[in-house]
C-alpha positions in Angstrom: 0.0 0.0 0.1 1.4 3.3 -0.9 1.1 6.2 1.3 1.4 9.9 0.1 4.9 11.3 1.2 5.0 14.2 3.7 7.1 17.3 3.0 9.2 18.3 5.8 11.9 20.9 5.3 11.9 20.4 1.6 12.4 16.6 1.8 9.8 14.0 0.9 9.4 11.5 3.7 7.1 8.9 4.4 5.1 8.7 7.7 7.2 5.8 8.9 10.4 7.7 8.1 9.3 10.7 10.1 8.4 8.5 13.1 11.8 6.9 12.9 13.6 10.3 12.7 11.7 11.9 15.5 11.9 9.2 18.0 14.7 9.4 20.5 16.4 6.8 22.6 15.6 7.1 26.2 18.1 9.2 28.3 20.6 7.3 30.3 19.7 7.4 34.2 16.1 8.6 33.5 14.6 5.5 35.1 15.0 4.5 38.7 15.1 0.7 39.6 14.2 -1.2 42.5 16.3 -4.0 44.4 14.8 -6.8 41.9 16.0 -4.5 38.8 12.6 -3.6 37.7 12.2 0.0 36.5 9.7 2.3 38.3 8.1 5.5 36.9 9.8 8.7 37.5 8.3 12.3 37.4 8.8 14.0 34.0 9.2 17.4 35.7 10.2 18.8 39.0 7.2 20.0 41.0 7.3 23.7 41.5 7.2 25.5 44.8 3.9 26.8 44.1 2.4 23.3 43.5 4.4 21.9 46.5 3.1 24.4 48.9 -0.4 24.3 47.6 -0.5 20.5 48.2 1.0 20.7 51.5 -1.5 23.4 52.7 -4.0 20.9 53.0 -2.0 19.0 55.7 -2.6 21.6 58.4 -4.0 20.5 61.7 -7.5 21.6 62.7 -8.0 23.2 66.0 -10.8 22.0 67.8 -13.5 24.6 69.0 -13.4 24.3 72.6 -15.9 26.2 74.7 -16.3 26.5 78.6 -19.1 24.6 80.2 -21.7 26.9 81.9 -22.2 24.2 84.8 -18.5 23.2 85.7 -16.4 25.8 83.7 -14.4 23.0 82.2 -13.3 23.0 78.6 -15.5 20.9 76.1 -16.4 20.7 72.5 -19.0 23.0 71.1 -22.5 21.2 70.6 -21.5 18.3 72.7 -22.3 17.1 76.2 -19.6 17.9 78.8 -17.6 14.9 79.7 -16.8 16.2 83.2 -20.3 16.9 84.5 -22.5 15.4 81.8 -24.7 18.4 80.9 -25.8 19.8 77.7 -27.9 23.1 77.1 -28.3 23.4 81.1 -29.8 19.7 81.1 -28.2 16.7 82.7 -27.9 14.2 79.7 -25.1 11.9 80.9 -24.5 10.0 84.1 -21.1 10.8 85.0 
């Protein structure tokens, strides 16, 4: 089967010839290997500072919203019963 030649830089080339010309061999040392000799994927580009910091911004610890209990004045989580005295909204709900 005849394929129409492509013109690149004044030369008539077949599509298969263009593929052979543009394909490059892999660079030496571009793949990492494991102890068993298998190659593992390596990132194509270095991750920028902006992307790294944007990803790490989600790692932050969340500060719990602590309030003081109206009955015993100890710290407790908001909208939960007090673990010290067992009250919630000025009513006794837990037996402590």
